[in-house]
N, C-alpha and C positions, 0 to 999 in steps of 0.2 A: 424381479423388479428392475426397471430401467431408471437411470438417473438422467434427468434433462440437463442441457447445457446451463440453463438458469440455475438449477439446484446445485450443480457442480461448481458454480463460480460465485454468483452474487451473494448468497448467504455467507459463504466463507470470507469473501472480501469485506462485507459489512461487519461481521463478527470481529475480524482481525483489525479493521480500521478503528472500531470502537475501543479495542484493547490498546491500539497504538495511541489514540487520543488520550486515554487514561495514563499511559506511560509518559507522554509528553507533559501532562499536567503534574504528574509526580516529579518529573525533572525540574519543573518550575518551582514547585513547593520545596524541593530539596535545596535548590540554589538560594531561595529566599530565606529558608531556615538557617542557612550557613552564611548568609549575608554576602553573596556574590551574585553577579549579573548572570541570569540564566542564559543569556544570549551568547555566552562564551561557548556553549555546546555547538552552536551552528557551524563553526569552522573545524571542529574535531575530525580527525581522520584516524583510521586504524594503521595506515601506512601512507607515506608521502604520495605514492602513485594512485591511491584510492580517492574516490570522491568524498567530499566532506559531508557531515551529518545533514545539513540542510538539503543537500542534493539527494541524499538517500530518501528523505521524506518525500521530496518532490517526485522522485521516480516511483516510489511505492504508490503514491497517489495517481500518477500518470498510468502506471501499469493496470491498476484496478479500473479506472475510468475508460482507458483505451480498450481493455479486454471487453468490458460491457458494451461499448460502442461497436466494436468489430463483430461481436457475437450477435448483436441485435440489428446490425445493418444501419446504424445511426452514426452521427458525427458527435464526438465527445466535445464537451466544453473546453475552451482553451484557457489554461491558467498560465499566467505570465512568468512564473518562476522568479518572482521578485521578492520573496519572503526574506526579511532581514531580522526578524525577531521570533522567539518561541511562540509568542501570541499569533504571529502571522502563520506559522506552521500549523498550530492547532486549528486556526480558522480554515486553512487549506484542507486539512483532514476532515473537518466538519462539512465543508463544501462538497468534498468527494462522497462522504456518507449521504448527504442530501441528494446528490445526483444519482447514486446507486439505488437509493430508496424509491426513486421514481420509476424503476423498471418493473414490468410485469412478466411472469413466466412465458406468456404467449408471444412476447416479443422475440423470444429465443428459439421458437419452434421453426422447424424446417430441416433442411438437409444437414445432418451432423457431419457429413463428409465434404461439405463445401470448402473451398480454399480460403484460408485466412493468410494474408501476406503481411509480413513485418519487414520494415527497413530499419536497420540500425546503422550507426556511423561506420561499422565495419563490414556488414553483410546483409544481404536480403534473404529472407526465409519464407518458405511456403509450407503451411500445415493444413491438415484437415481440421475442421472446427474442434472435433473431439481431441485430437492430438495437441492443438493449440492450448486448450484448457489444461490438459494433463501434463504437458511437457514444457510449456513456455509461460503461459499467463500466471498460473499459480506459483511456479518455481521462481520466476522473475520477481513477482511481488514479494514472496517470502525471503528471497535473497536480500532485498533492500530493507525490508522490515527487520530482519535479523541483524543486519549490519547496524541499523539505527539503534536497536536494542543493545547490541554489544558496545557501541560507543558510549551510550549513557551509563551502562553498567561499569565500563572502564572509567568513566568520569565520576564514579562514586555514588551514583543514584542507586538507592536501595530498592531494586526491583529484582524479581526472580521469574522463574518459569511460569508461575501462576499469573503474573502480570502479563507476560507475553501471550499466554493462552487465552486470557480473559475468562469470563464466567462460562465454563463449558456446559452446554445443555446436557441435562441428565434425563433418564427415563422417568 
C-alpha cells in the first residue's frame, strides 16, 4: 500500500490542530477557574533564548498551512502574526483547520520527488516532496506544538499525553 502526500500530511495536521485547539481551550478554562488572566501564557518561554508561547502557536499554524500549500502547488493564506490574546490564538488555529479542510487528495498528486524549497532566517533547504513531509514539515510542526504543550503544562494547566494526542482513531 502506498501512502499519498495528502494522506501523510493533511489528516495528521488536522487531527493535531484540533487537539491543539482543545488544549488552548483547556488553558483558558484553567486560568479562569483560578482567577487569572489566561493571556499571561502568551509570553511564557522555556528559556530566555526560545520563542514565546504565542509564537510557537503561530509557527505551528504556519508550518501546517505552508506544508499544505507547498505540496499542492498553491499559495497559503497570510496570517498577520498579530495575536495578542488566547482567543486570538484559538481563532488562528481554527482558521488553519478551516484552510486545511479545503484540500482534496487530488491536489497533492504528482511527482513525489519534485523539489520543495524552504528558506529560513538561517538557511535555505531543498527537499524532495516525500522527504519534505517526512523530515521537515511534520517534524517542524510537532516541535512547535510540543513546545506549546510543554509551556502550558509548565504553567500548571492540567493536560496530559491524551490531550496532546487527541482522540486517536481506533479500528
